[in-house]
N, C-alpha and C positions, 0 to 999 in steps of 0.2 A: 592469518595473514591473505586477505579476502585477492579476489580472482581481478587483473587487470585487464580493459580494455584499452584498444588505442583509441583513438579519435583526432580527427582531422581537426584544422582548426574552428572552423565553421561549428561544428558541432560542440566543440569544446566550448565556445563563447555560447551557444542557446543556453545549454546545459549551466554554464556559470551564471546568467543573466539569470536561468528563473533558480537558483540556490539563492541568489542575492535579493529576490522578492518575496521569500518564502515569512512564514509569518513565526512571531514567539508560540507557539502552541505547533509547529511545526518542527520546529528547530528543539524545544525540548523534548519530545518523544523522539525525535534521531536520536541524541543523544542518550536517552534515556535507553532505547533496543541498543546504543551502541553501534548505533549505522549499517544495524542488519534487519535486513526483510522479515515479516513478522510468520511468515510463509516458510520459506524456504532456508532461514534461519544464516542467510551467504552474506559475507559483508563484499559487497561489489565496490570497484573503485574503477573511476578513470584511468588513462592511461599517467595523469598529473599525480595520483594518486589523493585524488578528492572523489572522496565517497558518493554514493550509485545509488543511490535509495532516495525517495520522495513520500509525501505525504497524499495520500488518497481520500476526501471527503466521501463518507458513505453518504450524505445529501449534502448535493454542490453548494456550495456556498452562491453561486446565482439561483441557485433554485430554494432562497431561504436557508439552508446550514448555516447551523453555526461554526466560526473559525475558533473551538474548541477539539482541547483532546478527545474529550468522548464519542468524537464526530468523525474522528482519523484513524488510518489503519499508516505504517510504515511498509512501507513495498517497493521489490524491487522493480524493474521496467518491466519483465516479462508479467509477475503476478498482476503490475497494476495496470497493463493493458487487458489482462485475464479480466480483471474485476470490472473494469471501466466498459468492456465487450461484452459484459453481461454473463460471462463464460462462470464466472465464482459468487457463491452468496456464500453466509451464514450460519454460522449453527450457534449463537453464544451460548447456551446453557451444554453443551461441549467442549467450547475452544477449541472449532474445528468445522473449515474450511467443507463448502457443498459443491460439485461440480456438476455444470445444467449435463451431462454425459455420466448417470452413477460408474458407467464401467472405465470410467478415467482415474489411473492412479492420482490424480487430485482431490480424487471424493474422497470423505471425510479425514483427511489430511490435517494432523494439529496445528494449532498457529501457537506462538509464545505470544503471551498476555500477560503484559506490566503493570495497563492503564486500565483502569473504567471505560468498557464501551458502552453506548446509552444502548438499550435493547430498540430506543425507536427509530434510531437513524440506523440499526442493521434493517429492522424491517422495512424501512423506506426503500435499500437500498435491496432485498429480498422481494419487493413487492412492486419495483420502480424500473431495476436494472437489470436483475439477476433473471437468467431467462430460461429458468427452472421451475420445478414443482406442476 
């Protein structure tokens, strides 16, 4: 069983709205990964039992990235934010994440990979979002 987080009605409603707006590729990948984060492999849930993972687009839709599985990762809120702010990048050759601080325990962490991730979109993230290298 996953970790359950208590949430107020407003936060629960906002998260429910976000889940309702998810696209088919995001829903399919979340099911493929059994609603667990590809990095920490934890199954987080809201107080209601609703899964708390989301799809992260390596190349955002707003910048021309496709709504496709090869442009997505399934992440918990913590790892989503770390990717979004550029603290984490990808090493697809080894299926590992790279942390902006090489001494951080996240650096070199193995990822669970059950779907094809496009090198093109990983490279986009590493070149345009990741703050390392």
